[in-house]
Structure formats: C-alpha cells, structure tokens
N, C-alpha and C positions, 0 to 999 in steps of 0.2 A: 405714631399711628398704628392701631392694631387692626388686624383683619380677623375675621371669624371664618372658620371652616364651614363649607356648605353642609347642610344636614344630609346624612346618608339617604340615598334613594330608598324608598319602600319597594320591596320586591313583591309582586303579586304571586302567590303560590300557584304552580301549574297543577291543575286537577290530575289526579292519578288515572291513567288509562287502564281499563280493565283488560286482564289477560284472557286469552281464548285458547282452548284446548280441543284437539280433535281426537276422537276415539272411533275404532272401527273393528268389526268382526262379522263374519257370516253374512256379508252383503248389506250391512247396516252401517251408516257413517253418521256420527252425531258430532255436534259442537257444543261446548259447555264454556261459560265464562265464570270467573271468580266473583263478578259483581252480581250479588244476590244468588250466587250458585246456580245461575239461570241456565236452562236448556235452550240454546240458540237455534238448533237445526237438527233434523232427523231425515236423512236422505236414504232411500232404499233402492238397491239395484233392482230394476225392473225388466232385465233383458240386456242383451249385448249392446253396450254403450249407452244404456238409458238408466237415468235415476229419476226418482220421484221425491220431491220435498213435501213432507206431510205435516210439518209443524209450523204454525204461524210465528213470524219473528219480526224484529225491526231491522233496519238496513245497517245500522252501526251498533256495536257493542256498548258504546257510550250512552245510547238512549235507554238502556236497561236501568231500572230504578228510578227513571225520570218520568215515565209515562204512565198514565192510568192503564188498567187492564191486566197488569201482572203477568205479561206474555212470558211463559216458560220459567217464571221465577219460583224459588223456594220461599214459601210464606211461613211466618211464625213470629213469636212463639206460638201463637194459637191461630191456626188457619181458620177462616170464615169469621162470622160475627159473634160478638159478645154484647148482649143487650145492656144498654145503660153504662157500658165501659166499666163494669164492676162486677165482682162476685165475692162470696164469703167462703172462708175455708172451714175446716172441720172444727175449729175453736170458736168460730163465730166471728172472727175478725174480717172486716170488709177491706178489700183490696181495690183501689180506684185506679183504673187504667187511662192511658192516653187515648182520647177519641179521635177518630179521623173520618167518620161518616155520620155527621150530625152528632147525636149523643152516643152513637155506637162505635166500638172499635172493630175495625175490619183488618184481617190478615196481619195482626200483631201491632197495629198502630201506625202513626205517621212516619216513624223511623223503624219499620220492621225489618226483618231479615232479608227481604228482597232488595233493600237499599245498602246492605253492608258489602264490604269486600272480604270474602271468605279466604282463609289461609289454605294454600295447597300442601297437603300432608303426604300424599304419594301420588305418583302418576305412571301409568304404563300405556301400551299401545291400545288396550281396550278397557282400562279401568282408571277412574280418577277419584281420589278421596279429598274432600274439602272440610275444613274445620272452622267453627266460630265459637267464641266465648261471649256469652251475654251476662253482664253484671247484674247484681241484685238491683231492683227497682227499675230495670230497663223497661220502658214503656209502661211501668206501673206493676210489673210481675214480680212476685217474691222469689228471692234466692238467685244465686249464681247458676248458670246453665252452660254445660259444655255440649255442643252439638257437632256431629259429623254427618256428612252426605256423601254417599258412594254412588257413582254412576258406573254401571258395569254392562258392557255389551258382550253377549254370550256368543258362542260358536254358531248357534242357529239364528243369530241376528236379533234376539230378544234383548230389550233394554230394561234393566232393573235399576231402580232408584231405592236406596236403603238409608233409613235415618236411624242413628244411634245417639241417645241423649243420656245425660247425668245431670242431676241437681243436688244442691246442698240444702234445700228447703222445699217443702211440699209445694208443688206448683202444677197447674194444668198445662200440659205440653201437647202440641198438635201440629207437627210440621207436615206440609204437603207440597206437591209439585203442581204449578198452576199452567201446564202446558195446554195449548189449543191445538186440536187436530183437525186437518182437513185431508182426508185420505185421497181425495181426487187430484191434489196438487194444483199447480198453476197451469194456465194455458200457454200456448206458444209465445204469447206477448208478456208472459210473467204475471199476469192478473189471476188473482184468487177469487173464485166464485163462492157461493154459500154451501152450507152442508145440509140443506134441507132435503136433498135426495139420498142422503145417507140413511141406513137402517140401523137401529139400536136395540140391543137386548140387555136387560139387567135382571140379575137374580134378586129380586125384592118384591115383597108383597105389601110393604108400607112406605109411605113417604112423609116428610115433614112439612105441612102446610106453613105458610109464612104470613106475616102481617105486612102493613104498609111500609115498615122499616126493613122489610126482607129478613126479618128475624123469625125464627120458628115460633108458632103460637103455643107450643107445648103438646099439641095433639099428634099422635102417630096414626095417620089416616090410611085406610086400605087403598091400593092402587086400582083395584078391580072396578070396572065401570067408569074409569076416569082416563083422560089423556095421558096420565102418568103410569099407565099399565104397559110396561115394556117387558113383562114376563114372557110374552111372545114378541119377537122382534117386529118393530113397526117403523115405518119411514118418518123421519122428523117432520117433514112437510105436513103429513096428516095429523100428527100429534099436535103440532103448534097451531093448526088451523081451527082447533076447537074453541068454542066460545065458553071459556071456563075462567072464573074469577081468579083463580090462582095464577094462571098464565098472564093475565093482565097485571097482577101484582108483581110478577117476575119481570116486567118490562116487555111483555109480548112474547114470552118464551120461558124456557126452563131456567131456574136459578134456585134449585131445590135439592135437598139431600134425601137420598134413598137409604132406607134401612136394609142393609144386606143380609141375605140369608146366612144363618150361622155356619153352615159348611162352606160358604164362600169366604167369609172373613177369617176362617181358620187358615186360609192360604192354600187349601188343598184343591179348590175348584175354582174355575173362572167365575168372576162376578159381572162381567160386562163384555159385550162384543160389539164393535162398530164396523160396519161394512161400507165401502166406498160407493158413491152413486154409480160409477162406471162398472162395478162389479169385479175389478181387477185386484182388489186389495181388501183384507180384513184385519182388524186389530183385536186381540183378546186381552183382557185385563185380569190379573190376580192380585190379591193384596191381603195384608193382615189387619187392615183397618175395618171397623164395623159399619162405616157409612161411605156413601159415594155422593158427592156434590156434582151435579150436572148442570152446566151453564151453557147455554146455546148462543153465547156471544151477542146478546141483545143490544149491548152499547159499545160495540167494536167499531162502528162507522166512524171514520175520520181518523183513527190511530194510524200512525205511519207503519207501512208494511215493509216487508223485506226488499221489495223492488223499488222503494221510494214512493210507490203510489199508496194513497190511503186505503185502509181496509174497509170492507163493507159490513152491514149488519149480517149476523149469522155466518161470518167467514170462517169460524171454527167452533168446535165443541170442546169445551174443557171438561175433563173427567178427573175429579180430585178426590182420591180416597182420603179418608180423615175420620176423626171423631165427630159426632153430630155438632153442628153449629150451636153456640150458647150452652154446651154441655155443663160447664161449671155452675150454671144456674139450674140445671135439671138433674140432680142426682138420681131421680126416679126412672130415668130412661133405661131401657133394656140393652145395656152395652157395658163392656169393660170400663172401668174408671179412667177418665182422662188425666186424673191426678197422678203425677209421678212423685215417689217419695224419696227422701234423702238416701244415698247409697244404692238405690235401685238403678240397675242398667237396663234400659228399655230400648227395644229395637222394633221398627216397622218397615214394611217394604211395599213396593207396588212394581209389577212387572208387565211390560207391554210387549207382546208377542205378535208376529205378523205372518199372514198367510197370503200368498201371491198366486194370482191366476195369469200366467204370461201368455 
C-alpha cells in the first residue's frame, strides 16, 4: 500500500505595507509615503502647542493608490488628461495609451505612478529622495524613464517638490503633485469643512476651456470678464456661484488649467496665492511649470478622510503645476515642449511657502 504526500499549501502573498517618512523644518511637519511617492500630511505650527493640518489625506497609508481622487499622489508619466489615449510623435508614429477614464487617459493610466512603490534613494531630517523606473511601453508610453522626486522642507518652513527625469526615447513627460489644500484645517471634532471661503489669486490671463470629457477644446480663452479671472484675488464661493457653462462642465466648479504668466513659470515670481477663510494662514506657490491645474474638489464627497469620516464636496483645492493637459496633441500651444529627448536631463519644481497670522 502506498500513500501520497499531501500537496503543499498555497501561501497567499502578504501585500507590502507602504513606508511612511516624517520630515520637519521651520515649523512645518510633513509625512510622505513611498506608495505613489504621496504627500500624506502637512502640519504647521500655529502658536505654542498648536498645529494645523492643511492637507487632505486618508486615515491609513494603505489606502493610497486604491482610492479615486489621487490625494497627495505623484501622478505620471503624464499628469492630467490625454484625449483619445493617444498621440503622435515627431516621426508621425501614433502611440496608443492605456485609457482609464472612458476613452481618455488620466494621470498616466490605470497603473500610473500613484500606484507604484517608489524606491528610497536618500533620507534626512528635512529631505527625502524617491526614485522610480518606468519601462518602455509602460501604460503605452515610449521608452524607458527614470524619475526622482525630492521633498525638501526649508528652514523657513516652505515645502519644495522637485522632479528629475531621464528617458532613452522621445516621450512627453509631465509629473505633478496632486495635493489638496484646506488652509482652515479641521474643527475641534476633526471634521474638515469646505474651501469656499478661501481666496485665490493666480498670475494668469488665459485659461483652457474644456469639453464634456474634461479635455481642453484647444482654445486659450481670456479670463477677463469670467469667473476664471483670479488676476485679482477672489473668494472661491463667489467664483463658483456664477452660472457659467464651463463651471458646469467641470462638475460644478474648477477643473481647468490656467496659462501662467511667463515671469511666473520662470520660477522667479509667485504664480498663485491661497488664503484661509479665517485669515490666519496664506500659501504662496512658485513653480517652473507653464500651467496650473485648479481643481476645487467637485467629486471628493464620500472619499475616506484622515479622521475616518467621509470628505465633503469642495473639502480641498488641488493646485497642480504642470504642462497643459493634452499637450502632446497640441504642439501649437505657447509653452515649452512637454517632449523630453534621449539624454536630456529635465528638472521641474513647485514650492509651497506659508505666511501665518498668529
């Protein structure tokens, strides 16, 4: 009589838990995870024994990369939307991308950089460098890409996010940070209100109207005489109250790219300033990117928040410096080319500085 050995048990792999890193300097304390290189938290010292959390976030790091909304994520290879999930290169070859919003590719596709575990390259008390390698044909993009993201908290408390990229084939590259800001912070019960009483200023004379797909139509429209005119600071509540068809297409709010003034995207001058509803805090943005996507959290309702409670509509404002959406299909637009060439080292930055009235 012979007996057979039982088949070995099949082990279910344990999902890798994301790592979390704390950085601090100048009264600013941030948390970053290697999952999507995401910015989890930004707390500011607001007086003796008092801190204010100004960044929307989830309750657990493991939720990052699994929820819609891209809270705090680094998005790429190409932030924002590419119409029809395709573009042609300089030789006329068409590159077909992986769609994830109908026929559109959004924020790099269904397996974009926000869902990847980035490698820790260096770490210090106020500086963190993360790296990612994206192989050729990843989500449909040509060539291999090497990317680094650096988070740096300066002695004055400003937070700089820098992107450094290299490719071995011509490819449009557009990395951005998708943080949502609410400068009023949470109330005593931990609930976050909306940002409609925040005031916003943007150094821009034109914006990109969108169609029903939320893709730019190709027009660069003047902001003057429209709710998109933030060249003089205005309260978001008043801007979003206008009966304007573009606000309706955006989901009842902003989901539009602003064409930044040239002196702004040279990195020498601020391009935007956001002020808290309670008047105690302001945030100034500088960047080297030519465009600024402003999204007023029109579809945040129901997403899990940091305190375990669901977020509400307009709970945060995303300010995303970037190349214009769908730029690979609009070479005529007045901006530096989003196409990175083999051997070219390209670097972009965004810096968030804070002013407090204590």
